[in-house]
mmCIF file as Biopython writes it, N, C-alpha, C and O atoms, coordinates in Angstrom:
data_model
#
loop_
_atom_site.group_PDB
_atom_site.id
_atom_site.type_symbol
_atom_site.label_atom_id
_atom_site.label_alt_id
_atom_site.label_comp_id
_atom_site.label_asym_id
_atom_site.label_entity_id
_atom_site.label_seq_id
_atom_site.pdbx_PDB_ins_code
_atom_site.Cartn_x
_atom_site.Cartn_y
_atom_site.Cartn_z
_atom_site.occupancy
_atom_site.B_iso_or_equiv
_atom_site.auth_seq_id
_atom_site.auth_asym_id
_atom_site.pdbx_PDB_model_num
ATOM 1   N N  . MET A ? 1  ? 22.499  -19.127 -2.283  1.0 0.0 1  A 1 
ATOM 2   C CA . MET A ? 1  ? 21.082  -19.635 -2.743  1.0 0.0 1  A 1 
ATOM 3   C C  . MET A ? 1  ? 19.954  -18.891 -1.828  1.0 0.0 1  A 1 
ATOM 4   O O  . MET A ? 1  ? 19.942  -18.864 -0.597  1.0 0.0 1  A 1 
ATOM 5   N N  . ALA A ? 2  ? 19.118  -18.361 -2.612  1.0 0.0 2  A 1 
ATOM 6   C CA . ALA A ? 2  ? 17.972  -17.671 -1.987  1.0 0.0 2  A 1 
ATOM 7   C C  . ALA A ? 2  ? 16.881  -18.670 -1.369  1.0 0.0 2  A 1 
ATOM 8   O O  . ALA A ? 2  ? 16.524  -19.699 -1.943  1.0 0.0 2  A 1 
ATOM 9   N N  . VAL A ? 3  ? 16.456  -18.292 -0.278  1.0 0.0 3  A 1 
ATOM 10  C CA . VAL A ? 3  ? 15.436  -19.188 0.432   1.0 0.0 3  A 1 
ATOM 11  C C  . VAL A ? 3  ? 14.012  -18.827 -0.352  1.0 0.0 3  A 1 
ATOM 12  O O  . VAL A ? 3  ? 13.750  -17.652 -0.614  1.0 0.0 3  A 1 
ATOM 13  N N  . GLU A ? 4  ? 13.182  -19.821 -0.681  1.0 0.0 4  A 1 
ATOM 14  C CA . GLU A ? 4  ? 11.969  -19.541 -1.306  1.0 0.0 4  A 1 
ATOM 15  C C  . GLU A ? 4  ? 11.004  -18.982 -0.186  1.0 0.0 4  A 1 
ATOM 16  O O  . GLU A ? 4  ? 10.840  -19.525 0.906   1.0 0.0 4  A 1 
ATOM 17  N N  . ARG A ? 5  ? 10.364  -17.774 -0.628  1.0 0.0 5  A 1 
ATOM 18  C CA . ARG A ? 5  ? 9.482   -17.014 0.342   1.0 0.0 5  A 1 
ATOM 19  C C  . ARG A ? 5  ? 8.060   -17.629 0.437   1.0 0.0 5  A 1 
ATOM 20  O O  . ARG A ? 5  ? 7.520   -18.116 -0.556  1.0 0.0 5  A 1 
ATOM 21  N N  . LYS A ? 6  ? 7.483   -17.595 1.626   1.0 0.0 6  A 1 
ATOM 22  C CA . LYS A ? 6  ? 6.200   -18.042 1.657   1.0 0.0 6  A 1 
ATOM 23  C C  . LYS A ? 6  ? 5.087   -17.065 1.070   1.0 0.0 6  A 1 
ATOM 24  O O  . LYS A ? 6  ? 5.140   -15.849 1.251   1.0 0.0 6  A 1 
ATOM 25  N N  . LYS A ? 7  ? 4.134   -17.662 0.392   1.0 0.0 7  A 1 
ATOM 26  C CA . LYS A ? 7  ? 3.231   -16.809 -0.206  1.0 0.0 7  A 1 
ATOM 27  C C  . LYS A ? 7  ? 1.808   -16.998 0.688   1.0 0.0 7  A 1 
ATOM 28  O O  . LYS A ? 7  ? 1.473   -18.128 1.043   1.0 0.0 7  A 1 
ATOM 29  N N  . ILE A ? 8  ? 1.076   -15.927 0.991   1.0 0.0 8  A 1 
ATOM 30  C CA . ILE A ? 8  ? -0.050  -16.007 1.795   1.0 0.0 8  A 1 
ATOM 31  C C  . ILE A ? 8  ? -1.053  -15.052 1.125   1.0 0.0 8  A 1 
ATOM 32  O O  . ILE A ? 8  ? -0.687  -14.060 0.495   1.0 0.0 8  A 1 
ATOM 33  N N  . LEU A ? 9  ? -2.330  -15.405 1.296   1.0 0.0 9  A 1 
ATOM 34  C CA . LEU A ? 9  ? -3.478  -14.402 0.893   1.0 0.0 9  A 1 
ATOM 35  C C  . LEU A ? 9  ? -3.846  -13.609 2.026   1.0 0.0 9  A 1 
ATOM 36  O O  . LEU A ? 9  ? -4.050  -14.176 3.099   1.0 0.0 9  A 1 
ATOM 37  N N  . LEU A ? 10 ? -3.958  -12.334 1.920   1.0 0.0 10 A 1 
ATOM 38  C CA . LEU A ? 10 ? -4.227  -11.438 2.844   1.0 0.0 10 A 1 
ATOM 39  C C  . LEU A ? 10 ? -5.444  -10.535 2.569   1.0 0.0 10 A 1 
ATOM 40  O O  . LEU A ? 10 ? -5.403  -9.843  1.551   1.0 0.0 10 A 1 
ATOM 41  N N  . ARG A ? 11 ? -6.443  -10.476 3.311   1.0 0.0 11 A 1 
ATOM 42  C CA . ARG A ? 11 ? -7.577  -9.717  2.964   1.0 0.0 11 A 1 
ATOM 43  C C  . ARG A ? 11 ? -7.581  -8.479  3.809   1.0 0.0 11 A 1 
ATOM 44  O O  . ARG A ? 11 ? -7.543  -8.582  5.035   1.0 0.0 11 A 1 
ATOM 45  N N  . LEU A ? 12 ? -7.621  -7.439  3.279   1.0 0.0 12 A 1 
ATOM 46  C CA . LEU A ? 12 ? -7.524  -6.072  4.069   1.0 0.0 12 A 1 
ATOM 47  C C  . LEU A ? 12 ? -8.810  -5.247  3.634   1.0 0.0 12 A 1 
ATOM 48  O O  . LEU A ? 12 ? -9.356  -5.341  2.535   1.0 0.0 12 A 1 
ATOM 49  N N  . ASP A ? 13 ? -9.192  -4.441  4.658   1.0 0.0 13 A 1 
ATOM 50  C CA . ASP A ? 13 ? -10.127 -3.369  4.429   1.0 0.0 13 A 1 
ATOM 51  C C  . ASP A ? 13 ? -9.610  -2.518  3.415   1.0 0.0 13 A 1 
ATOM 52  O O  . ASP A ? 13 ? -8.484  -2.066  3.621   1.0 0.0 13 A 1 
ATOM 53  N N  . PRO A ? 14 ? -10.281 -2.154  2.203   1.0 0.0 14 A 1 
ATOM 54  C CA . PRO A ? 14 ? -9.801  -1.328  1.307   1.0 0.0 14 A 1 
ATOM 55  C C  . PRO A ? 14 ? -9.093  0.087   1.855   1.0 0.0 14 A 1 
ATOM 56  O O  . PRO A ? 14 ? -8.089  0.565   1.328   1.0 0.0 14 A 1 
ATOM 57  N N  . VAL A ? 15 ? -9.731  0.630   2.911   1.0 0.0 15 A 1 
ATOM 58  C CA . VAL A ? 15 ? -9.350  1.872   3.444   1.0 0.0 15 A 1 
ATOM 59  C C  . VAL A ? 15 ? -7.793  1.570   4.012   1.0 0.0 15 A 1 
ATOM 60  O O  . VAL A ? 15 ? -6.821  2.277   3.745   1.0 0.0 15 A 1 
ATOM 61  N N  . VAL A ? 16 ? -7.773  0.470   4.781   1.0 0.0 16 A 1 
ATOM 62  C CA . VAL A ? 16 ? -6.486  0.211   5.270   1.0 0.0 16 A 1 
ATOM 63  C C  . VAL A ? 16 ? -5.322  -0.111  4.315   1.0 0.0 16 A 1 
ATOM 64  O O  . VAL A ? 16 ? -4.150  0.230   4.475   1.0 0.0 16 A 1 
ATOM 65  N N  . HIS A ? 17 ? -5.841  -0.830  3.287   1.0 0.0 17 A 1 
ATOM 66  C CA . HIS A ? 17 ? -4.883  -1.085  2.166   1.0 0.0 17 A 1 
ATOM 67  C C  . HIS A ? 17 ? -4.305  0.247   1.477   1.0 0.0 17 A 1 
ATOM 68  O O  . HIS A ? 17 ? -3.103  0.417   1.274   1.0 0.0 17 A 1 
ATOM 69  N N  . ASP A ? 18 ? -5.279  1.144   1.154   1.0 0.0 18 A 1 
ATOM 70  C CA . ASP A ? 18 ? -4.919  2.365   0.686   1.0 0.0 18 A 1 
ATOM 71  C C  . ASP A ? 18 ? -3.926  3.123   1.424   1.0 0.0 18 A 1 
ATOM 72  O O  . ASP A ? 18 ? -2.972  3.658   0.859   1.0 0.0 18 A 1 
ATOM 73  N N  . ALA A ? 19 ? -4.158  3.190   2.849   1.0 0.0 19 A 1 
ATOM 74  C CA . ALA A ? 19 ? -3.287  3.892   3.787   1.0 0.0 19 A 1 
ATOM 75  C C  . ALA A ? 19 ? -1.908  3.252   3.835   1.0 0.0 19 A 1 
ATOM 76  O O  . ALA A ? 19 ? -0.871  3.903   3.964   1.0 0.0 19 A 1 
ATOM 77  N N  . LEU A ? 20 ? -1.970  1.971   3.725   1.0 0.0 20 A 1 
ATOM 78  C CA . LEU A ? 20 ? -0.729  1.043   3.789   1.0 0.0 20 A 1 
ATOM 79  C C  . LEU A ? 20 ? 0.179   1.371   2.529   1.0 0.0 20 A 1 
ATOM 80  O O  . LEU A ? 20 ? 1.395   1.561   2.550   1.0 0.0 20 A 1 
ATOM 81  N N  . ALA A ? 21 ? -0.645  1.396   1.449   1.0 0.0 21 A 1 
ATOM 82  C CA . ALA A ? 21 ? 0.063   1.527   -0.008  1.0 0.0 21 A 1 
ATOM 83  C C  . ALA A ? 21 ? 0.689   3.059   -0.033  1.0 0.0 21 A 1 
ATOM 84  O O  . ALA A ? 21 ? 1.748   3.291   -0.616  1.0 0.0 21 A 1 
ATOM 85  N N  . ARG A ? 22 ? -0.054  4.063   0.642   1.0 0.0 22 A 1 
ATOM 86  C CA . ARG A ? 22 ? 0.494   5.321   0.599   1.0 0.0 22 A 1 
ATOM 87  C C  . ARG A ? 22 ? 1.749   5.345   1.562   1.0 0.0 22 A 1 
ATOM 88  O O  . ARG A ? 22 ? 2.773   5.868   1.124   1.0 0.0 22 A 1 
ATOM 89  N N  . TRP A ? 23 ? 1.747   4.901   2.644   1.0 0.0 23 A 1 
ATOM 90  C CA . TRP A ? 23 ? 2.891   4.633   3.566   1.0 0.0 23 A 1 
ATOM 91  C C  . TRP A ? 23 ? 3.975   3.991   2.958   1.0 0.0 23 A 1 
ATOM 92  O O  . TRP A ? 23 ? 5.115   4.408   3.161   1.0 0.0 23 A 1 
ATOM 93  N N  . ALA A ? 24 ? 3.749   2.987   2.208   1.0 0.0 24 A 1 
ATOM 94  C CA . ALA A ? 24 ? 4.930   2.271   1.586   1.0 0.0 24 A 1 
ATOM 95  C C  . ALA A ? 24 ? 5.403   3.128   0.491   1.0 0.0 24 A 1 
ATOM 96  O O  . ALA A ? 24 ? 6.627   3.170   0.364   1.0 0.0 24 A 1 
ATOM 97  N N  . GLY A ? 25 ? 4.712   3.806   -0.309  1.0 0.0 25 A 1 
ATOM 98  C CA . GLY A ? 25 ? 5.271   4.622   -1.312  1.0 0.0 25 A 1 
ATOM 99  C C  . GLY A ? 25 ? 6.022   5.825   -0.727  1.0 0.0 25 A 1 
ATOM 100 O O  . GLY A ? 25 ? 6.953   6.317   -1.365  1.0 0.0 25 A 1 
ATOM 101 N N  . ASP A ? 26 ? 5.654   6.310   0.449   1.0 0.0 26 A 1 
ATOM 102 C CA . ASP A ? 26 ? 6.390   7.341   1.230   1.0 0.0 26 A 1 
ATOM 103 C C  . ASP A ? 26 ? 7.793   6.795   1.526   1.0 0.0 26 A 1 
ATOM 104 O O  . ASP A ? 26 ? 8.794   7.491   1.356   1.0 0.0 26 A 1 
ATOM 105 N N  . ASP A ? 27 ? 7.839   5.582   1.955   1.0 0.0 27 A 1 
ATOM 106 C CA . ASP A ? 27 ? 9.174   4.800   2.423   1.0 0.0 27 A 1 
ATOM 107 C C  . ASP A ? 27 ? 9.824   4.104   1.187   1.0 0.0 27 A 1 
ATOM 108 O O  . ASP A ? 27 ? 10.765  3.323   1.322   1.0 0.0 27 A 1 
ATOM 109 N N  . LEU A ? 28 ? 9.307   4.408   0.026   1.0 0.0 28 A 1 
ATOM 110 C CA . LEU A ? 28 ? 9.901   3.681   -1.145  1.0 0.0 28 A 1 
ATOM 111 C C  . LEU A ? 28 ? 10.125  2.281   -1.069  1.0 0.0 28 A 1 
ATOM 112 O O  . LEU A ? 28 ? 11.184  1.742   -1.388  1.0 0.0 28 A 1 
ATOM 113 N N  . ARG A ? 29 ? 8.926   1.592   -0.563  1.0 0.0 29 A 1 
ATOM 114 C CA . ARG A ? 29 ? 8.801   0.148   -0.492  1.0 0.0 29 A 1 
ATOM 115 C C  . ARG A ? 29 ? 7.532   -0.269  -1.317  1.0 0.0 29 A 1 
ATOM 116 O O  . ARG A ? 29 ? 6.685   0.561   -1.648  1.0 0.0 29 A 1 
ATOM 117 N N  . SER A ? 30 ? 7.460   -1.421  -1.586  1.0 0.0 30 A 1 
ATOM 118 C CA . SER A ? 30 ? 6.252   -2.007  -2.239  1.0 0.0 30 A 1 
ATOM 119 C C  . SER A ? 30 ? 5.389   -2.150  -1.063  1.0 0.0 30 A 1 
ATOM 120 O O  . SER A ? 30 ? 5.869   -2.081  0.068   1.0 0.0 30 A 1 
ATOM 121 N N  . THR A ? 31 ? 3.984   -2.372  -1.296  1.0 0.0 31 A 1 
ATOM 122 C CA . THR A ? 31 ? 3.091   -2.571  -0.311  1.0 0.0 31 A 1 
ATOM 123 C C  . THR A ? 31 ? 3.359   -4.046  0.528   1.0 0.0 31 A 1 
ATOM 124 O O  . THR A ? 31 ? 3.124   -4.197  1.727   1.0 0.0 31 A 1 
ATOM 125 N N  . ASN A ? 32 ? 3.821   -4.927  -0.245  1.0 0.0 32 A 1 
ATOM 126 C CA . ASN A ? 32 ? 4.159   -6.225  0.315   1.0 0.0 32 A 1 
ATOM 127 C C  . ASN A ? 32 ? 5.392   -5.966  1.142   1.0 0.0 32 A 1 
ATOM 128 O O  . ASN A ? 32 ? 5.330   -6.395  2.295   1.0 0.0 32 A 1 
ATOM 129 N N  . ALA A ? 33 ? 6.393   -5.409  0.818   1.0 0.0 33 A 1 
ATOM 130 C CA . ALA A ? 33 ? 7.541   -5.078  1.747   1.0 0.0 33 A 1 
ATOM 131 C C  . ALA A ? 33 ? 7.266   -4.281  2.954   1.0 0.0 33 A 1 
ATOM 132 O O  . ALA A ? 33 ? 7.849   -4.432  4.027   1.0 0.0 33 A 1 
ATOM 133 N N  . GLN A ? 34 ? 6.249   -3.336  2.682   1.0 0.0 34 A 1 
ATOM 134 C CA . GLN A ? 34 ? 5.871   -2.589  3.888   1.0 0.0 34 A 1 
ATOM 135 C C  . GLN A ? 34 ? 5.136   -3.466  4.952   1.0 0.0 34 A 1 
ATOM 136 O O  . GLN A ? 34 ? 5.321   -3.311  6.159   1.0 0.0 34 A 1 
ATOM 137 N N  . ILE A ? 35 ? 4.278   -4.410  4.417   1.0 0.0 35 A 1 
ATOM 138 C CA . ILE A ? 35 ? 3.731   -5.251  5.435   1.0 0.0 35 A 1 
ATOM 139 C C  . ILE A ? 35 ? 4.788   -6.157  6.165   1.0 0.0 35 A 1 
ATOM 140 O O  . ILE A ? 35 ? 4.752   -6.448  7.361   1.0 0.0 35 A 1 
ATOM 141 N N  . GLU A ? 36 ? 5.667   -6.527  5.317   1.0 0.0 36 A 1 
ATOM 142 C CA . GLU A ? 36 ? 6.818   -7.536  6.059   1.0 0.0 36 A 1 
ATOM 143 C C  . GLU A ? 36 ? 7.526   -6.740  6.962   1.0 0.0 36 A 1 
ATOM 144 O O  . GLU A ? 36 ? 7.797   -7.236  8.055   1.0 0.0 36 A 1 
ATOM 145 N N  . PHE A ? 37 ? 7.934   -5.405  6.668   1.0 0.0 37 A 1 
ATOM 146 C CA . PHE A ? 37 ? 8.615   -4.540  7.504   1.0 0.0 37 A 1 
ATOM 147 C C  . PHE A ? 37 ? 7.870   -4.361  8.885   1.0 0.0 37 A 1 
ATOM 148 O O  . PHE A ? 37 ? 8.494   -4.409  9.944   1.0 0.0 37 A 1 
ATOM 149 N N  . LEU A ? 38 ? 6.617   -4.170  8.831   1.0 0.0 38 A 1 
ATOM 150 C CA . LEU A ? 38 ? 5.808   -3.790  9.891   1.0 0.0 38 A 1 
ATOM 151 C C  . LEU A ? 38 ? 5.683   -5.152  10.719  1.0 0.0 38 A 1 
ATOM 152 O O  . LEU A ? 38 ? 5.904   -5.145  11.930  1.0 0.0 38 A 1 
ATOM 153 N N  . LEU A ? 39 ? 5.352   -6.223  10.098  1.0 0.0 39 A 1 
ATOM 154 C CA . LEU A ? 39 ? 5.265   -7.450  10.870  1.0 0.0 39 A 1 
ATOM 155 C C  . LEU A ? 39 ? 6.615   -7.754  11.569  1.0 0.0 39 A 1 
ATOM 156 O O  . LEU A ? 39 ? 6.594   -8.134  12.739  1.0 0.0 39 A 1 
ATOM 157 N N  . ARG A ? 40 ? 7.778   -7.605  10.911  1.0 0.0 40 A 1 
ATOM 158 C CA . ARG A ? 40 ? 9.170   -7.846  11.739  1.0 0.0 40 A 1 
ATOM 159 C C  . ARG A ? 40 ? 9.194   -6.848  12.835  1.0 0.0 40 A 1 
ATOM 160 O O  . ARG A ? 40 ? 9.531   -7.207  13.963  1.0 0.0 40 A 1 
ATOM 161 N N  . ARG A ? 41 ? 8.883   -5.702  12.602  1.0 0.0 41 A 1 
ATOM 162 C CA . ARG A ? 41 ? 9.015   -4.638  13.677  1.0 0.0 41 A 1 
ATOM 163 C C  . ARG A ? 41 ? 8.065   -5.090  14.919  1.0 0.0 41 A 1 
ATOM 164 O O  . ARG A ? 41 ? 8.457   -5.081  16.085  1.0 0.0 41 A 1 
ATOM 165 N N  . ALA A ? 42 ? 6.920   -5.438  14.560  1.0 0.0 42 A 1 
ATOM 166 C CA . ALA A ? 42 ? 6.037   -5.923  15.669  1.0 0.0 42 A 1 
ATOM 167 C C  . ALA A ? 42 ? 6.471   -7.027  16.365  1.0 0.0 42 A 1 
ATOM 168 O O  . ALA A ? 42 ? 6.283   -7.128  17.577  1.0 0.0 42 A 1 
ATOM 169 N N  . LEU A ? 43 ? 7.141   -8.023  15.588  1.0 0.0 43 A 1 
ATOM 170 C CA . LEU A ? 43 ? 7.718   -9.215  16.187  1.0 0.0 43 A 1 
ATOM 171 C C  . LEU A ? 43 ? 8.848   -8.962  17.097  1.0 0.0 43 A 1 
ATOM 172 O O  . LEU A ? 43 ? 8.974   -9.575  18.158  1.0 0.0 43 A 1 
ATOM 173 N N  . ALA A ? 44 ? 9.715   -8.010  16.661  1.0 0.0 44 A 1 
ATOM 174 C CA . ALA A ? 44 ? 10.930  -7.626  17.337  1.0 0.0 44 A 1 
ATOM 175 C C  . ALA A ? 44 ? 10.411  -6.881  18.773  1.0 0.0 44 A 1 
ATOM 176 O O  . ALA A ? 44 ? 10.884  -7.155  19.876  1.0 0.0 44 A 1 
ATOM 177 N N  . ASP A ? 45 ? 9.461   -5.997  18.559  1.0 0.0 45 A 1 
ATOM 178 C CA . ASP A ? 45 ? 9.010   -5.308  19.741  1.0 0.0 45 A 1 
ATOM 179 C C  . ASP A ? 45 ? 8.310   -6.281  20.858  1.0 0.0 45 A 1 
ATOM 180 O O  . ASP A ? 45 ? 8.261   -5.968  22.047  1.0 0.0 45 A 1 
ATOM 181 N N  . ALA A ? 46 ? 7.835   -7.365  20.387  1.0 0.0 46 A 1 
ATOM 182 C CA . ALA A ? 46 ? 7.183   -8.276  21.320  1.0 0.0 46 A 1 
ATOM 183 C C  . ALA A ? 46 ? 8.174   -9.384  21.714  1.0 0.0 46 A 1 
ATOM 184 O O  . ALA A ? 46 ? 7.801   -10.353 22.376  1.0 0.0 46 A 1 
ATOM 185 N N  . GLY A ? 47 ? 9.351   -9.240  21.327  1.0 0.0 47 A 1 
ATOM 186 C CA . GLY A ? 47 ? 10.443  -10.171 21.666  1.0 0.0 47 A 1 
ATOM 187 C C  . GLY A ? 47 ? 10.169  -11.565 20.940  1.0 0.0 47 A 1 
ATOM 188 O O  . GLY A ? 47 ? 10.540  -12.620 21.455  1.0 0.0 47 A 1 
ATOM 189 N N  . ARG A ? 48 ? 9.581   -11.522 19.867  1.0 0.0 48 A 1 
ATOM 190 C CA . ARG A ? 48 ? 9.336   -12.845 19.165  1.0 0.0 48 A 1 
ATOM 191 C C  . ARG A ? 48 ? 9.824   -12.986 17.896  1.0 0.0 48 A 1 
ATOM 192 O O  . ARG A ? 48 ? 9.352   -13.878 17.190  1.0 0.0 48 A 1 
ATOM 193 N N  . LEU A ? 49 ? 10.802  -12.170 17.420  1.0 0.0 49 A 1 
ATOM 194 C CA . LEU A ? 49 ? 11.404  -12.267 16.099  1.0 0.0 49 A 1 
ATOM 195 C C  . LEU A ? 49 ? 12.448  -13.259 16.342  1.0 0.0 49 A 1 
ATOM 196 O O  . LEU A ? 49 ? 13.307  -13.043 17.197  1.0 0.0 49 A 1 
ATOM 197 N N  . PRO A ? 50 ? 12.432  -14.432 15.588  1.0 0.0 50 A 1 
ATOM 198 C CA . PRO A ? 50 ? 13.574  -15.471 15.626  1.0 0.0 50 A 1 
ATOM 199 C C  . PRO A ? 50 ? 14.954  -14.785 15.323  1.0 0.0 50 A 1 
ATOM 200 O O  . PRO A ? 50 ? 15.090  -13.901 14.477  1.0 0.0 50 A 1 
ATOM 201 N N  . GLY A ? 51 ? 15.960  -15.289 16.106  1.0 0.0 51 A 1 
ATOM 202 C CA . GLY A ? 51 ? 17.388  -14.859 15.783  1.0 0.0 51 A 1 
ATOM 203 C C  . GLY A ? 51 ? 17.844  -15.268 14.435  1.0 0.0 51 A 1 
ATOM 204 O O  . GLY A ? 51 ? 18.716  -14.591 13.890  1.0 0.0 51 A 1 
ATOM 205 N N  . ASN A ? 52 ? 17.405  -16.184 13.907  1.0 0.0 52 A 1 
ATOM 206 C CA . ASN A ? 52 ? 17.842  -16.667 12.607  1.0 0.0 52 A 1 
ATOM 207 C C  . ASN A ? 52 ? 17.105  -16.065 11.355  1.0 0.0 52 A 1 
ATOM 208 O O  . ASN A ? 52 ? 17.346  -16.505 10.231  1.0 0.0 52 A 1 
ATOM 209 N N  . VAL A ? 53 ? 16.267  -15.121 11.554  1.0 0.0 53 A 1 
ATOM 210 C CA . VAL A ? 53 ? 15.526  -14.643 10.530  1.0 0.0 53 A 1 
ATOM 211 C C  . VAL A ? 53 ? 16.457  -13.844 9.435   1.0 0.0 53 A 1 
ATOM 212 O O  . VAL A ? 53 ? 17.380  -13.118 9.804   1.0 0.0 53 A 1 
ATOM 213 N N  . GLY A ? 54 ? 16.152  -14.032 8.165   1.0 0.0 54 A 1 
ATOM 214 C CA . GLY A ? 54 ? 16.950  -13.328 7.254   1.0 0.0 54 A 1 
ATOM 215 C C  . GLY A ? 54 ? 16.868  -11.755 7.265   1.0 0.0 54 A 1 
ATOM 216 O O  . GLY A ? 54 ? 15.953  -11.200 7.873   1.0 0.0 54 A 1 
ATOM 217 N N  . LYS A ? 55 ? 17.687  -11.148 6.689   1.0 0.0 55 A 1 
ATOM 218 C CA . LYS A ? 55 ? 17.655  -9.759  6.564   1.0 0.0 55 A 1 
ATOM 219 C C  . LYS A ? 55 ? 16.701  -9.215  5.562   1.0 0.0 55 A 1 
ATOM 220 O O  . LYS A ? 55 ? 16.522  -9.881  4.542   1.0 0.0 55 A 1 
ATOM 221 N N  . MET A ? 56 ? 16.097  -8.152  5.710   1.0 0.0 56 A 1 
ATOM 222 C CA . MET A ? 56 ? 15.148  -7.513  4.659   1.0 0.0 56 A 1 
ATOM 223 C C  . MET A ? 56 ? 16.178  -6.571  3.909   1.0 0.0 56 A 1 
ATOM 224 O O  . MET A ? 56 ? 17.176  -6.051  4.408   1.0 0.0 56 A 1 
ATOM 225 N N  . ARG A ? 57 ? 15.752  -6.468  2.682   1.0 0.0 57 A 1 
ATOM 226 C CA . ARG A ? 57 ? 16.487  -5.444  1.752   1.0 0.0 57 A 1 
ATOM 227 C C  . ARG A ? 57 ? 15.994  -4.134  2.104   1.0 0.0 57 A 1 
ATOM 228 O O  . ARG A ? 57 ? 14.832  -3.963  2.474   1.0 0.0 57 A 1 
ATOM 229 N N  . GLY A ? 58 ? 16.851  -3.192  2.000   1.0 0.0 58 A 1 
ATOM 230 C CA . GLY A ? 58 ? 16.575  -1.700  2.527   1.0 0.0 58 A 1 
ATOM 231 C C  . GLY A ? 58 ? 15.653  -1.164  1.472   1.0 0.0 58 A 1 
ATOM 232 O O  . GLY A ? 58 ? 15.457  -1.760  0.412   1.0 0.0 58 A 1 
ATOM 233 N N  . PRO A ? 59 ? 15.088  -0.012  1.794   1.0 0.0 59 A 1 
ATOM 234 C CA . PRO A ? 59 ? 14.131  0.678   0.905   1.0 0.0 59 A 1 
ATOM 235 C C  . PRO A ? 59 ? 14.715  1.279   -0.351  1.0 0.0 59 A 1 
ATOM 236 O O  . PRO A ? 59 ? 15.915  1.549   -0.403  1.0 0.0 59 A 1 
ATOM 237 N N  . GLY A ? 60 ? 13.943  1.483   -1.309  1.0 0.0 60 A 1 
ATOM 238 C CA . GLY A ? 60 ? 14.299  1.993   -2.624  1.0 0.0 60 A 1 
ATOM 239 C C  . GLY A ? 60 ? 14.673  0.872   -3.605  1.0 0.0 60 A 1 
ATOM 240 O O  . GLY A ? 60 ? 14.553  -0.328  -3.361  1.0 0.0 60 A 1 
ATOM 241 N N  . ARG A ? 61 ? 15.128  1.394   -4.715  1.0 0.0 61 A 1 
ATOM 242 C CA . ARG A ? 61 ? 15.479  0.379   -5.784  1.0 0.0 61 A 1 
ATOM 243 C C  . ARG A ? 61 ? 16.689  -0.262  -5.523  1.0 0.0 61 A 1 
ATOM 244 O O  . ARG A ? 61 ? 17.630  0.408   -5.097  1.0 0.0 61 A 1 
ATOM 245 N N  . PRO A ? 62 ? 16.831  -1.705  -5.752  1.0 0.0 62 A 1 
ATOM 246 C CA . PRO A ? 62 ? 18.169  -2.331  -5.612  1.0 0.0 62 A 1 
ATOM 247 C C  . PRO A ? 62 ? 19.188  -1.802  -6.533  1.0 0.0 62 A 1 
ATOM 248 O O  . PRO A ? 62 ? 18.879  -1.413  -7.659  1.0 0.0 62 A 1 
ATOM 249 N N  . ALA A ? 63 ? 20.376  -1.778  -6.092  1.0 0.0 63 A 1 
ATOM 250 C CA . ALA A ? 63 ? 21.606  -1.409  -6.863  1.0 0.0 63 A 1 
ATOM 251 C C  . ALA A ? 63 ? 21.579  -2.269  -8.155  1.0 0.0 63 A 1 
ATOM 252 O O  . ALA A ? 63 ? 21.131  -3.416  -8.152  1.0 0.0 63 A 1 
ATOM 253 N N  . LYS A ? 64 ? 22.061  -1.682  -9.224  1.0 0.0 64 A 1 
ATOM 254 C CA . LYS A ? 64 ? 22.158  -2.521  -10.464 1.0 0.0 64 A 1 
ATOM 255 C C  . LYS A ? 64 ? 23.442  -3.359  -10.320 1.0 0.0 64 A 1 
ATOM 256 O O  . LYS A ? 64 ? 24.512  -2.876  -9.949  1.0 0.0 64 A 1 
ATOM 257 N N  . GLU A ? 65 ? 23.253  -4.662  -10.645 1.0 0.0 65 A 1 
ATOM 258 C CA . GLU A ? 65 ? 24.483  -5.479  -10.641 1.0 0.0 65 A 1 
ATOM 259 C C  . GLU A ? 65 ? 25.043  -5.404  -11.915 1.0 0.0 65 A 1 
ATOM 260 O O  . GLU A ? 65 ? 24.257  -5.318  -12.859 1.0 0.0 65 A 1 
ATOM 261 N N  . GLU A ? 66 ? 26.295  -5.420  -12.146 1.0 0.0 66 A 1 
ATOM 262 C CA . GLU A ? 66 ? 27.058  -5.489  -13.418 1.0 0.0 66 A 1 
ATOM 263 C C  . GLU A ? 66 ? 26.865  -6.819  -13.987 1.0 0.0 66 A 1 
ATOM 264 O O  . GLU A ? 66 ? 27.005  -7.847  -13.324 1.0 0.0 66 A 1 
ATOM 265 N N  . GLU A ? 67 ? 26.497  -6.785  -15.397 1.0 0.0 67 A 1 
ATOM 266 C CA . GLU A ? 67 ? 26.346  -8.076  -15.976 1.0 0.0 67 A 1 
ATOM 267 C C  . GLU A ? 67 ? 27.682  -8.629  -16.571 1.0 0.0 67 A 1 
ATOM 268 O O  . GLU A ? 67 ? 28.491  -7.857  -17.087 1.0 0.0 67 A 1 
ATOM 269 N N  . ASP A ? 68 ? 27.899  -9.937  -16.497 1.0 0.0 68 A 1 
ATOM 270 C CA . ASP A ? 68 ? 29.026  -10.578 -17.097 1.0 0.0 68 A 1 
ATOM 271 C C  . ASP A ? 68 ? 28.824  -10.692 -18.376 1.0 0.0 68 A 1 
ATOM 272 O O  . ASP A ? 68 ? 27.799  -11.212 -18.817 1.0 0.0 68 A 1 
ATOM 273 N N  . ALA A ? 69 ? 29.893  -10.160 -19.228 1.0 0.0 69 A 1 
ATOM 274 C CA . ALA A ? 69 ? 29.764  -10.285 -20.713 1.0 0.0 69 A 1 
ATOM 275 C C  . ALA A ? 69 ? 30.493  -11.286 -21.370 1.0 0.0 69 A 1 
ATOM 276 O O  . ALA A ? 69 ? 30.406  -11.413 -22.591 1.0 0.0 69 A 1 
#
């Protein structure tokens, strides 16, 4: 069962958003996923990432799941 993800409103300078969106594209992530990736990395670097945090999906498109027919 998937945990419901929190939704937040984030206001960014348009230039920062554009740079972030380009970086996300280079890493094959959505802008939202890039923000979460960077926040997790910053939390880990600061020793503040909780040990029970869920894993992030890797970059790129998810693998297709076979449908039950």
